[in-house]
C-alpha positions in Angstrom: 25.7 80.2 93.3 26.9 82.9 96.0 25.4 80.2 98.1 26.9 77.4 96.8 29.8 78.1 97.0 29.4 79.4 101.0 28.0 76.2 101.4 30.8 73.7 99.8 34.0 76.4 101.6 32.1 76.3 104.9 31.6 72.2 105.0 35.0 71.4 103.3 36.3 73.9 106.3 34.4 72.1 108.4 35.6 68.7 107.9 39.0 69.4 108.0 38.4 71.5 111.6 36.8 67.7 112.2 40.2 66.1 111.5 41.9 68.5 112.5 40.8 67.5 116.1 40.8 63.6 115.0 44.4 63.7 113.7 45.3 65.7 116.7 43.3 65.2 119.6 42.7 61.4 119.4 45.1 59.3 116.3 48.3 61.2 116.7 48.4 61.8 120.3 47.6 57.8 120.6 50.3 56.8 117.7 52.7 58.9 119.5 52.1 57.1 123.3 52.4 53.7 121.4 56.0 54.9 121.0 57.5 52.7 118.5 59.6 53.6 115.1 56.8 52.3 112.9 53.7 54.8 114.8 56.5 57.7 115.0 56.4 56.9 111.0 53.1 56.8 110.8 52.6 59.9 112.8 54.9 61.8 111.1 53.1 60.7 107.4 50.2 61.7 108.9 51.0 65.2 110.0 52.1 65.9 106.0 49.0 64.5 104.8 47.2 66.5 107.1 49.3 69.8 106.2 49.2 69.0 102.2 45.2 68.8 102.7 44.9 72.3 104.7 47.1 74.0 102.6 45.1 72.8 99.2 41.8 73.7 101.4 42.9 77.0 101.9 44.0 77.3 98.4 40.6 75.9 96.8 39.4 79.2 99.1 41.2 81.5 98.1 40.8 80.8 94.5 37.2 80.1 94.7 36.6 83.7 95.8 39.1 86.0 94.2 39.3 83.3 90.6 40.2 86.0 88.5 43.1 87.6 90.4 46.8 86.2 89.2 45.4 84.3 86.5 46.8 86.5 83.7 44.2 89.1 81.7 
């Protein structure tokens, strides 16, 4: 069971890393270079989505690693 949890956590972290590189290294910069209002709004929305996904992954990792902490009695 531990190996499956570890594999899923590492896969999620890898996908988050690929998404981060893809967003900040390619798509986000391309939208900023365009300079239109629509592109800037897409860049802002994409960055907000990236922050939410990264935060969610961090919470998931914490809950998977220590499921009994903070859950009450």
